[in-house]
N, C-alpha and C positions, 0 to 999 in steps of 0.2 A: 884680451886683444881687441883693438877697435876694428869696427866694420866700416868700410868705405863704400860710397855710392860713386860708380865710376862711369865714364864714357871713353870707349876704345874703338879703334879701327882694325879690321882684319886686313889681311894681305890684299884683298881685292878693293879695299877702300870703303867697305861697308861699316857704317857706325854700329855699335852695340853697346847698350847700357845694362848694367847690372849691380851686384854687391858682392864684395868679398871681404873677409877678415885677414888683415895683415898687420905686422908690427908697425910699419910706417909706410910712406908713399913709395920708398925705394923698394921695399918688399913687395908692395902691391905691383910695381912696375915688372918686377922679376916674375911674379906669379902669372901675370897676363902674358908675358912674353913666352911662357911655358905652353900657353894655350894659343900661340901664334896671334896674339892681339897686342896693339900698341896703345899705350894709355895717352889720352888726350887730356882729360880733366878728372879731377875727383874731389870729394869731399866727405867728411864724416857723415854717416847715415844716421838718420833719426831712429830711435828705437821704436820698433813696431810692437803692436799687441802680439801676444803668444799665439801661436798657430793652434786654433781649436778644432781643426779638422780631424777626425778619427777614422782610421781604417776599421771597417767592420770585420767580424769573424770570417766571413768568406774571402774578403780581400786579404786578410792576414794569412789565410791558409794558402791562398794562391801565391802571395809573396814568398812565403817560407818554401813552398814546394818548388817554385821556379828557381829560387836561390840555392837551394839544397841540391837540386838536380845538376845545375850549372857548375857549381862548386865541386860536386862529386866528380864531374867529368873533366876537371882540371882547368876550368875556365877562371881566370883571375877575377877578384872581386869587383873592381872598377868595370872590366868588360862585362860582367854578369849583369851589373846594375844598368849599364848602357843597353844591353839586349833587352832588359825588363822594361825600361822607360820608353822604348821604341815601338812598343806594341800599341796598335791602333785602338785596342779595346779598352785601355784604361782611361780613367777619368782625368780631366785637366789638373785637378788638384792633387790627385795621386801622382801624376806625371811630374808636377812641380816638386813634390817631395822627393822623388827619385833623383831628379836633377841637383837638388841641394845637397843630397847624400853623396852624389858622384864628386861634386866639388870638394866637400868636406873630406872625403876619404883621400882624394888626390892630395890635399893639403897635409896628410899624414895624421888625421885624427882617427882614433880607433872606431871600429864599426859601432860599438855599443854606445860610445859618446855621440857619434853622429846620429844614431836613432834617437837619443835623448834630446838632442838639439832640435828636432822636429816638432817640438811642442807636444801636443796630446796625440799625434798621429800614431805612435806605437804605445802599447800598454807597458806598464813596468815590468810585468812578467816576462815578456819577450825580451826586453832590453837586458834583464838580469840573466836570462838564459844564454844570450849571445855573449855577454860579459864573461860567464864561466866558460863558454866554448872557445872564446879567444885564447885563453889560458891553457885549455886542454888541447887545442888544435883539432877539435872536432865540430867545426862550424858546419859542415855539410850534413852530418849526422844530427846535429841538434836542429838545424833548419827543417829537415824531413820529419823529426820527431814532433816539432811544433806545428807543422802543417797538419799532421794528423790530429793534434790537440785542438787546433781551432777548427778543422772540419767537423769534429765531434761536437764541439761547442756550437757551431753553426746548426748543425742538425737538431741538437737539443732545443736551442732557441726557436728554430722554425717549427718544431713540434709544440712548443709552448704558445707561439703565436697562432697556430692552427687550432689549438685547443680553445683559445679564448676568442677566436673569431666568430663561432657560432653563437656563443652568449651575447657578444656585442651586436650581431645582427638582430637577435631575438629582443634586445633591449631597444633597439631602434624601431622594430616592429611594433613593440609595446606601446611606445610613445606616439608613433603614427596612429595606431588604432584607437588609443584613448583620445588623441586630438580629434580624429574624424567623429567618433562616437559623441563627443562633447559639443563639438562645434557645428555638426551637421545633422546627426541623427536625433540627439535629444531635443533640440529645439523644435522638431516637427511634431513632438507629442506634447508641447506646452499648451497649444490651443485645446487638443483633446482632453487635457487634464485640468483645464482652467477651472471648472466648476465642481471638481471631485475632492473628496477628502482623500489625501494622499499619506501613505506609510512614510515614516521618519526618513527611511532610506531613500525614498524617491524624491523627498523634499530637498534633502542634502544634495543629491546628484543634480537635481534641477537647478538649485543655486549654484553649484559649481559649474554647471553647463553655461548658465547665463553669464557668470563671471568670465569664464574662458572665451566665450564669443565676444565679449566686449574688450577684453585685454589679452587676446591670445598672443600679440606681439610683445607685450610686457612680461608675459609668463615665460616665453622663450628666452627673452633677455635675462630675466631672473634666474632660470635654470642655468644659463651660461655663466652668469655671475657667481652663482653658488658653486659650480664646478671649479671656476678659478680659484675661489676662496678655499675651497676644501683641498685642492692640490697644493696651494701655498701653505696651508696649515699642516698637511701631512708631510711637508719638507722640513718643518721644525725639528731638530734633533730629538727632543724628549718625545715628541708626539710620534715620530717615525719609529723611535726605539720601541714604544709601547705597542704600536701597531705591528711591527715585525715579530715582536714577542707573541702577540695574540694569534698571528697567522700560524705560529708553530703549535699552538695549543687547540686549535679547532678540532672537535671530535671528528674522527674518521679522516677529514681532509688534511688536518695538521700532519699526521704521519706521512702522508704522501708528499707534502711540501718539504718535510724534513729529509726525505729520500733524495729529492731533487738537489737541494743545498749540499747534502752529503756528497753526492755524486760529483758536483762541481768542484768542491774542495779536494776531494780525493784525486781527481784527475789532475789537477793543478799541482797538489803537493808531489804526486808520482813524477810528473814531467820535471820538476825542479830538483828533487833529491836524486833521480837516477842520472841527471846531467851533472852531478857532482857539486851541487851547492850544499852549504852546511845547513844542518836542519833548522836551525834558528832562523836563518835568512830565508829559507824555504817556507817557513810559518808565517814570517812577517809579509812576504809577498802574497802567499796563498790566501790570507784572510781578507786582503782587499779585492778578491776576485768572487767572494761568496754572494754578494748582493743582498745580505741581510745584516741590518746595523746591530740587531740584538746578538747575533752570533759573533759579529766582529768585535763587539765590546768585551767579550770574554777572553779574547786572546791575549790580552795583556798579561793576565795571570797565567795562562797556559805557557806562554813563552818564558816567563819568570820561572815556572816550574821546571821546564827543560834546562834552563841555564843553571839551575841549583843542582842539577844532575839527577832529577828525577826522569823516569822513562817516558818516552813519548805516548805510550798507551795510557798511562795513568793521567798524563796532562790532558789528552783528548777525552778522557772518560768524565772529566769535570765539566765539559762544555754541554750546557743545557740547550738541546735543539738538534744536535747531530743524532744520527742513527746509531744505536748501541753497538751494532755489528763493527762499526769502524774501529772503535778501540780494541775490540777482540781480535780483529784481523791484524792490527798493528802488533799486539802483544805476542801473537803467534810468530810473526816475522822477526821480532826482537829475540825471542826464545831460540829460535832456529838459526839466527844470524843471517836471515835472507830477507831483510826489511824491504830492499828495493823490489825483489820479486813478488813480496806480499802486497805491497803497494799497487804494483801493476794489476794483480789479480783483483784486488778490492775495488780498484777505480773501474775495471771492466765490469764487475758484478754490480756495482752500484749504478752505472750507467745503464745497464740493462733494466735494473729495477726502477730506475727514474723514467725510463721509456714506458714501463708498465704503469708507473704511477700517474703519468700524464694521461694514458688511456683510461684509467679509473676516474680521474678528475673530470675527463669529458663525459663518462657514464653518469656522474653525479650532477654535473652542471646542466646538461641538455634537458633532462626531465624535470629538474628544478625550475629551469626558465619556463618551459612549456606550463607548468602548474601554475606558476606566477601569472602568466598571461591569461590562463583559463579562469583563474580566480577573478582577476580585474574584469574581463568580459563578462563572466558569469554574474558578478555583482551588478553591472550595468543592466544586463538582461533581466534580473530579478526585479531590479527597481523599475523597469518599464513595463514587465508583464504583471506584477502584483496589482496595480491600479486597473489594468485592462480586465484581469480576471475578476476583480470586484465589481467592476461595471457590468460585465456580462451576467455576474450572479445577481445583481440587482435587477437588470432586465428581465431575467428569467423568473425572479420572485414576483415582480410586478405583472408578469404575463399570466402567472397561475392564480392571481387573486381575483 
């Protein structure tokens, strides 16, 4: 169906411009009449780039909670979306998405298709959940369930950001300390050490200090370039796959990272399966929410095993990088005929364990970063103090002769 760019007038004679999809100009005229607008002119709209604005987990949680509450109270879908977009606290881009959805639903499009038409605004997981809810007639319950899902995802993401904030600050402090030591402190000792025989470590640091003092702008530029190059290289599929695999194998830390990924997958699979989606579809959608390419690459075989009639627990047990308890919990649910209940319990347990894992990661990272900073500063202090101690020792020796 083509999209038209139109100019119309309302009953007060005020001009309004916009875009609408219609079969032809006559259909466009009727659509505008339904909104108390009178068509003046129109033309086929040029195709625009796909909307790349994404709602974050907190916004998705608020969207689902408001929608679920309003639908549960008997408010019609279009009216509910109107109430949501009229709030003053939402961002302009989010408001524009709601307005597009209102127009699309009024034209008779399904809610899931309307969400999909908004580009990257809504994740595939949420679209599939509402598609299943439309068929079952449980849109309000599904919306409230997904509100809880994204609220938990937001809390987990916030904890991870909080856990990595301290190491990032320490890294910045280390860079600043090294720059100050090399550019301001070390040069003050060059005249003192001019006629002394210096240890190799002091010679190396003095050379590095002189280089930094002369070329500090180029050093900063080089660090920025290396960061951009490293980031681009890590985005290469093969490199990213290997890095994601190594992350899961790091001694001590790897098992904590596995717990976080397992919790994310378990919660998504639980939400999809308990909403009535087929297990194969639930697996296909869930794998894209994990955030680890190495784990995601193993799902083709997992899904193929389930399609061949093998149990879900056996299929999940073959995935290298998930917590082994996940397959065990699923097996119990399959044996007792209560897979949905067991998935809910497993998701809750893994989310609790993931929070504990994040706390333990912080306990590893904080002292590690402090030790790194102490080693760097200590090496510089040793390089400065050794020549001074040697000089004092020579003075004492000459004084006793």
